[in-house]
RODO-2510 file (C-alpha; in nm, 4 decimals, decimal comma):
residues 359
     n   res          X          Y          Z
     1     m     6,3401    -2,3080     3,0053
     2     a     6,0195    -2,1090     3,0604
     3     k     5,6962    -2,2733     2,9590
     4     q     5,5409    -2,1321     2,6411
     5     s     5,1760    -2,0403     2,6094
     6     i     4,9657    -1,9091     2,3202
     7     v     4,7439    -1,6081     2,3824
     8     p     4,4959    -1,4886     2,1162
     9     f     4,5134    -1,1139     2,0566
    10     g     4,2152    -0,9546     1,8739
    11     p     4,0338    -0,9195     1,6421
    12     q     3,8330    -0,7269     1,9006
    13     h     4,0473    -0,5417     2,1510
    14     p     3,9607    -0,2475     2,3809
    15     v     4,2694    -0,0519     2,2720
    16     l     4,2956    -0,1246     1,8993
    17     p     4,0449     0,0317     1,6564
    18     e     4,1351    -0,2231     1,3870
    19     p     4,0439    -0,5965     1,3785
    20     v     4,4024    -0,7192     1,4069
    21     h     4,4200    -1,0875     1,4991
    22     l     4,7441    -1,2386     1,6246
    23     d     4,8334    -1,5563     1,8076
    24     l     5,1046    -1,4539     2,0514
    25     v     5,3483    -1,7212     2,1665
    26     l     5,4652    -1,6164     2,5135
    27     e     5,7359    -1,7176     2,7560
    28     d     5,6095    -1,5698     3,0817
    29     e     5,5190    -1,2133     2,9705
    30     t     5,7625    -1,1965     2,6774
    31     v     5,6473    -1,2438     2,3171
    32     v     5,8671    -1,4931     2,1338
    33     k     5,6534    -1,5170     1,8187
    34     a     5,3484    -1,3500     1,6655
    35     v     5,1389    -1,5367     1,4068
    36     p     4,8884    -1,3205     1,2120
    37     s     4,5466    -1,4296     1,0850
    38     i     4,4250    -1,2259     0,7889
    39     g     4,0727    -1,2081     0,6513
    40     f     3,8229    -1,1104     0,9216
    41     v     3,6877    -0,8136     0,7209
    42     h     3,7520    -0,9369     0,3676
    43     r     3,4896    -0,7847     0,1336
    44     g     3,5949    -0,8937    -0,2146
    45     l     3,6155    -0,5385    -0,3486
    46     e     3,8765    -0,6182    -0,6148
    47     k     3,6388    -0,8764    -0,7658
    48     l     3,3811    -0,6031    -0,8273
    49     v     3,5715    -0,4752    -1,1324
    50     e     3,3913    -0,7543    -1,3167
    51     l     3,0489    -0,6167    -1,2166
    52     k     3,0983    -0,2385    -1,2137
    53     d     3,2263    -0,0483    -1,5184
    54     f     3,5546     0,1393    -1,4979
    55     k     3,3855     0,4736    -1,4212
    56     q     3,1594     0,3299    -1,1529
    57     y     3,4544     0,1540    -0,9917
    58     v     3,5975     0,4886    -0,8772
    59     y     3,3378     0,4807    -0,5992
    60     i     3,4218     0,1211    -0,5072
    61     a     3,7939     0,2024    -0,4838
    62     e     3,7164     0,4862    -0,2430
    63     r     3,5377     0,2416    -0,0151
    64     v     3,8399     0,0195     0,0348
    65     c     3,9030     0,2350     0,3426
    66     g     3,7329     0,5337     0,5008
    67     i     4,0403     0,7143     0,6316
    68     c     4,2404     0,6604     0,3100
    69     s     3,9382     0,6908     0,0770
    70     f     4,0511     0,9908    -0,1269
    71     g     4,3932     0,8415    -0,1991
    72     h     4,2450     0,5110    -0,3171
    73     g     4,0210     0,6952    -0,5606
    74     l     4,3152     0,9041    -0,6796
    75     g     4,5442     0,6052    -0,7341
    76     y     4,2788     0,4170    -0,9303
    77     c     4,1913     0,7194    -1,1469
    78     q     4,5577     0,7805    -1,2280
    79     c     4,5944     0,4206    -1,3479
    80     v     4,2962     0,4430    -1,5830
    81     e     4,4027     0,7878    -1,7065
    82     d     4,7466     0,6495    -1,7846
    83     i     4,5996     0,3610    -1,9859
    84     m     4,3705     0,5932    -2,1833
    85     g     4,6316     0,8650    -2,2379
    86     v     4,4177     1,1188    -2,0510
    87     e     4,5854     1,4043    -1,8642
    88     a     4,3863     1,5726    -1,5912
    89     p     4,3901     1,9556    -1,6000
    90     r     4,6470     2,1271    -1,3800
    91     r     4,3785     2,2806    -1,1593
    92     a     4,2382     1,9328    -1,0983
    93     a     4,5879     1,8101    -1,0085
    94     y     4,6198     2,0878    -0,7491
    95     l     4,2741     2,0181    -0,6075
    96     r     4,3635     1,6508    -0,5776
    97     t     4,6836     1,7444    -0,3945
    98     i     4,5036     1,9734    -0,1483
    99     w     4,2482     1,7031    -0,0676
   100     m     4,5245     1,4422    -0,0398
   101     e     4,7149     1,6491     0,2162
   102     m     4,3947     1,7214     0,4072
   103     s     4,3468     1,3433     0,4193
   104     r     4,6970     1,3047     0,5640
   105     v     4,6201     1,5567     0,8389
   106     h     4,2884     1,3841     0,9088
   107     s     4,4553     1,0413     0,9331
   108     h     4,7470     1,1516     1,1498
   109     l     4,5258     1,3443     1,3943
   110     l     4,2956     1,0433     1,4231
   111     w     4,5987     0,8222     1,4914
   112     l     4,7400     1,0650     1,7493
   113     g     4,4137     1,0580     1,9392
   114     l     4,3961     0,6779     1,9333
   115     l     4,7521     0,6460     2,0609
   116     a     4,6798     0,8972     2,3360
   117     d     4,3732     0,6965     2,4352
   118     a     4,5841     0,3790     2,4523
   119     l     4,8245     0,5584     2,6858
   120     g     4,5387     0,6752     2,9070
   121     f     4,6019     1,0364     2,8018
   122     e     4,2327     1,1253     2,7586
   123     s     4,2759     1,5023     2,7366
   124     l     4,5182     1,4621     2,4449
   125     f     4,2763     1,2193     2,2793
   126     m     3,9901     1,4692     2,2943
   127     q     4,2053     1,7612     2,1798
   128     s     4,3397     1,5647     1,8804
   129     w     3,9941     1,4624     1,7652
   130     r     3,8594     1,8133     1,8237
   131     l     4,1200     1,9443     1,5789
   132     r     4,0436     1,6597     1,3375
   133     e     3,6803     1,7746     1,3271
   134     k     3,7933     2,1033     1,1743
   135     i     3,9569     1,9213     0,8817
   136     l     3,6433     1,7101     0,8361
   137     d     3,4413     2,0337     0,8266
   138     m     3,6654     2,1533     0,5414
   139     f     3,6013     1,8292     0,3547
   140     d     3,2294     1,8803     0,4100
   141     l     3,2559     2,2365     0,2780
   142     t     3,4463     2,1420    -0,0376
   143     t     3,3121     1,7953    -0,1244
   144     g     2,9876     1,7490     0,0632
   145     g     3,1255     1,4470     0,2517
   146     r     3,3212     1,3939     0,5720
   147     i     3,4724     1,0503     0,5084
   148     i     3,3783     0,9355     0,1561
   149     f     3,4106     1,2302    -0,0812
   150     s     3,3352     1,1024    -0,4346
   151     v     3,5055     1,3943    -0,6088
   152     n     3,7636     1,1988    -0,8116
   153     c     3,6693     1,0979    -1,1632
   154     i     3,8516     0,9686    -1,4694
   155     g     3,9934     1,2854    -1,6255
   156     g     3,9947     1,5144    -1,3227
   157     v     3,7612     1,6002    -1,0365
   158     l     3,3872     1,6607    -1,0088
   159     k     3,3904     1,9658    -0,7809
   160     d     3,5884     2,2883    -0,7749
   161     m     3,6890     2,5117    -0,4862
   162     d     3,6061     2,8801    -0,5209
   163     s     3,8285     3,1513    -0,3778
   164     g     3,6192     3,1708    -0,0602
   165     m     3,6688     2,8001     0,0081
   166     l     4,0440     2,8257    -0,0476
   167     v     4,0665     3,1211     0,1918
   168     q     3,8638     2,9273     0,4504
   169     i     4,0905     2,6224     0,4176
   170     s     4,3988     2,8390     0,4621
   171     r     4,2547     3,0033     0,7733
   172     t     4,1515     2,6680     0,9185
   173     v     4,4977     2,5230     0,8587
   174     d     4,6541     2,8200     1,0389
   175     e     4,4114     2,7744     1,3281
   176     i     4,4723     2,4003     1,3607
   177     e     4,8492     2,4474     1,3471
   178     r     4,8365     2,7094     1,6210
   179     e     4,6234     2,4886     1,8461
   180     l     4,8146     2,1689     1,7668
   181     r     5,1564     2,2938     1,8782
   182     p     5,0966     2,2837     2,2560
   183     v     4,9180     1,9490     2,2211
   184     a     5,1993     1,7919     2,0175
   185     d     5,4705     1,9413     2,2395
   186     t     5,3002     1,7992     2,5486
   187     f     5,2836     1,4571     2,3876
   188     l     5,6461     1,4518     2,2690
   189     r     5,7855     1,5810     2,5995
   190     d     5,5639     1,4035     2,8527
   191     v     5,7681     1,1796     3,0829
   192     t     5,5057     0,9063     3,1012
   193     v     5,4637     0,8908     2,7233
   194     g     5,8397     0,8810     2,6796
   195     s     5,8762     0,5988     2,9315
   196     r     5,6295     0,3865     2,7308
   197     l     5,7568     0,4663     2,3795
   198     n     6,1305     0,5362     2,3924
   199     g     6,3247     0,2261     2,2926
   200     l     6,0096     0,0237     2,2180
   201     g     6,0092    -0,1627     1,8865
   202     v     6,3401    -0,0437     1,7403
   203     l     6,3620    -0,1031     1,3637
   204     s     6,6995    -0,0445     1,1988
   205     a     6,7272     0,1150     0,8551
   206     e     6,8643    -0,2113     0,7096
   207     d     6,5774    -0,4178     0,8506
   208     a     6,3221    -0,1569     0,7445
   209     k     6,4402    -0,1743     0,3838
   210     g     6,4940    -0,5500     0,3894
   211     m     6,1445    -0,6256     0,5192
   212     g     5,9721    -0,3741     0,2927
   213     a     5,8511    -0,1181     0,5463
   214     v     5,6884     0,1925     0,4017
   215     g     5,5686     0,5344     0,5127
   216     p     5,6404     0,6776     0,8585
   217     m     5,7558     0,3336     0,9735
   218     l     6,0326     0,3409     0,7116
   219     r     6,1194     0,7085     0,7491
   220     a     6,1380     0,6816     1,1310
   221     s     6,4317     0,4456     1,0748
   222     g     6,6158     0,7145     0,8778
   223     v     6,5284     0,6101     0,5203
   224     p     6,4204     0,9222     0,3222
   225     y     6,1758     0,7526     0,0843
   226     d     5,8501     0,9264    -0,0057
   227     s     5,6436     0,8491    -0,3192
   228     r     5,5400     1,2145    -0,3452
   229     l     5,8886     1,2823    -0,4786
   230     t     5,7814     1,1149    -0,8063
   231     g     5,5764     1,4282    -0,8732
   232     y     5,2300     1,2788    -0,9310
   233     a     4,9282     1,5143    -0,9122
   234     a     5,0786     1,8585    -0,8336
   235     y     5,3593     1,7384    -0,6049
   236     g     5,6166     1,8082    -0,8774
   237     d     5,5401     2,1800    -0,8351
   238     l     5,5637     2,1748    -0,4554
   239     s     5,8605     2,1591    -0,2189
   240     v     5,8225     1,8070    -0,0806
   241     e     6,0941     1,6773     0,1509
   242     p     6,0740     1,3415     0,3328
   243     i     6,0337     1,3707     0,7103
   244     t     6,2751     1,1326     0,8822
   245     a     6,4003     1,0360     1,2265
   246     t     6,6927     0,8146     1,3223
   247     a     6,5964     0,6266     1,6402
   248     g     6,3630     0,3827     1,4631
   249     d     6,1603     0,3254     1,7817
   250     s     5,7965     0,3930     1,8668
   251     m     5,8661     0,7510     1,9710
   252     a     6,0443     0,8168     1,6402
   253     r     5,7400     0,6935     1,4490
   254     c     5,5238     0,9314     1,6523
   255     e     5,7612     1,2202     1,5884
   256     v     5,7603     1,1593     1,2119
   257     r     5,3807     1,1611     1,1927
   258     i     5,3472     1,4778     1,4008
   259     r     5,6050     1,6566     1,1856
   260     e     5,4250     1,5354     0,8737
   261     i     5,1100     1,7129     0,9935
   262     y     5,3003     2,0416     0,9929
   263     q     5,4451     1,9584     0,6517
   264     s     5,0955     1,8959     0,5164
   265     f     4,9863     2,2371     0,6439
   266     r     5,2744     2,3951     0,4511
   267     l     5,1991     2,1993     0,1338
   268     i     4,8301     2,2959     0,1476
   269     r     4,9230     2,6624     0,1776
   270     e     5,1740     2,6326    -0,1078
   271     a     4,9210     2,4562    -0,3324
   272     i     4,6558     2,7201    -0,2600
   273     a     4,9037     2,9947    -0,3465
   274     k     5,0035     2,8286    -0,6761
   275     i     4,6739     2,6793    -0,7936
   276     p     4,6049     2,7814    -1,1570
   277     q     4,2726     2,8746    -1,3125
   278     g     4,1110     2,6491    -1,5700
   279     d     3,9001     2,3400    -1,6157
   280     i     3,8710     2,0720    -1,3478
   281     a     3,8109     1,7768    -1,5827
   282     v     3,8460     1,6706    -1,9447
   283     p     3,5963     1,4567    -2,1402
   284     v     3,6767     1,0866    -2,1543
   285     k     3,5561     0,8808    -2,4508
   286     g     3,5909     0,5122    -2,5259
   287     n     3,7096     0,2306    -2,3025
   288     p     4,0569     0,1615    -2,1577
   289     n     4,2720    -0,1066    -2,3167
   290     g     4,6064    -0,1964    -2,1585
   291     e     4,7565    -0,2031    -1,8117
   292     s     4,9101     0,0471    -1,5759
   293     f     5,0928     0,0543    -1,2438
   294     m     5,0870     0,3608    -1,0160
   295     r     5,2120     0,4424    -0,6684
   296     i     5,1071     0,7198    -0,4341
   297     e     5,1973     0,8169    -0,0771
   298     q     4,9026     0,7409     0,1467
   299     p     4,9116     0,8645     0,5099
   300     r     5,0389     0,5205     0,6189
   301     g     5,2912     0,4882     0,3363
   302     e     5,3316     0,3914    -0,0259
   303     a     5,0272     0,2295    -0,1894
   304     i     5,0581     0,0567    -0,5280
   305     y     4,7718     0,0304    -0,7770
   306     y     4,7496    -0,2013    -1,0786
   307     v     4,4773    -0,1935    -1,3427
   308     k     4,4420    -0,4238    -1,6425
   309     a     4,1812    -0,3326    -1,9062
   310     n     4,0590    -0,5204    -2,2156
   311     g     3,8912    -0,2549    -2,4313
   312     t     3,5454    -0,3024    -2,2777
   313     k     3,3869    -0,0982    -2,0019
   314     f     3,4627    -0,3746    -1,7508
   315     l     3,8204    -0,4186    -1,6319
   316     d     4,0017    -0,7510    -1,6204
   317     r     4,1876    -0,6773    -1,2990
   318     f     4,2347    -0,4264    -1,0212
   319     r     4,4997    -0,4920    -0,7593
   320     l     4,6020    -0,2803    -0,4643
   321     r     4,8994    -0,3226    -0,2337
   322     t     4,8294    -0,1211     0,0770
   323     p     5,0889     0,0243     0,3164
   324     t     4,9789    -0,2046     0,5986
   325     t     5,0380    -0,5094     0,3766
   326     s     5,4018    -0,3995     0,3559
   327     n     5,4313    -0,3088     0,7234
   328     i     5,2962    -0,6356     0,8694
   329     p     5,6261    -0,8322     0,8296
   330     p     5,8390    -0,5731     1,0155
   331     m     5,5595    -0,5336     1,2727
   332     l     5,5719    -0,9075     1,3503
   333     d     5,9493    -0,8866     1,3786
   334     l     5,9270    -0,5967     1,6263
   335     l     5,6776    -0,7828     1,8433
   336     r     5,9347    -1,0562     1,9154
   337     g     6,0964    -0,9789     2,2483
   338     c     5,8473    -0,7171     2,3646
   339     q     5,6294    -0,7496     2,6738
   340     l     5,2650    -0,8518     2,6437
   341     a     5,1602    -0,5197     2,7989
   342     d     5,3335    -0,3313     2,5156
   343     v     5,1856    -0,5260     2,2228
   344     a     4,8809    -0,3021     2,1654
   345     l     5,0892     0,0140     2,1980
   346     l     5,3571    -0,1083     1,9574
   347     i     5,0955    -0,2061     1,6987
   348     l     4,9331     0,1371     1,7273
   349     t     5,2621     0,3162     1,6541
   350     i     5,2669     0,1308     1,3209
   351     d     4,9129     0,2604     1,2509
   352     p     4,7772    -0,0507     1,0747
   353     c     4,4671    -0,0311     0,8559
   354     i     4,3223    -0,3816     0,8371
   355     s     4,0208    -0,2715     0,6305
   356     c     4,2631    -0,1595     0,3558
   357     t     4,4616    -0,4802     0,3853
   358     e     4,1649    -0,7200     0,3813
   359     r     3,9787    -0,5700     0,0894
***
């Protein structure tokens, strides 16, 4: 029997952008167990509902994570709106949807560049982040921010997009899609990339559902589950179809995310074509009293939001279950049996967000 050794992995690692910390139990170079340590970037954000009123807390929710910031603000606002019986105007719902899909493109392009960097594919890394800059420029144009946007509010949104902005977004989406195709095709067809990703970290559909995987990790195993199908915001008016793959390995997870970028381009165009005229927010009076539970599809998967209010301006409770929280158990399962050299790469294909998880 081979001698076992324990190797600490993270929270600082030259490949991983996130402070993931694992204790890897090895037999020679093979991982036989991975033990996670959670809490290196815990910030106590959920506790702040006791210090910030329910309108101010929109800006705290957005700061749970930079990459997923818009979605966190949206999920929180929908919970409070549900408690108060407030319905955001349809134009606001469409604006929220456009920004949400821009966030998905931003997140997936960032991830593609990071994975390319981990593979040593520096040209692909720079091309992916060059295209991501164009989406960030569109956020800057429409919200005034590149990472934290602060446009969600209880009852709608704070900023509108004029016709010139919508035309510019549509043109930019067309431009990014045109320039992304050769980059994505190179990545998916490159022999070296395929040799590192094909067959690595295979997750069956049964295990994915049994261990609670969400997002691209779940859909790459062939399970067509997507929270956008519930029709929140303006998704009920758009033709949303879950992007799936069947192999369940690291390459399948990459394929799903790349195809989701193209889907987001299509949804942005469709939303721009259908966006109605009208108000972008409704007045909100009084304080929330009750509780609500909402789910949205963040770039990394389904996020669940829970708000409990007591009739005052300060909430009793805000709870958030992030996609990475759900994906950690299957990630640990996939690490068993892999080689030490593949650990960082396998974790990256799951696209963990530890800042979201350790809020």
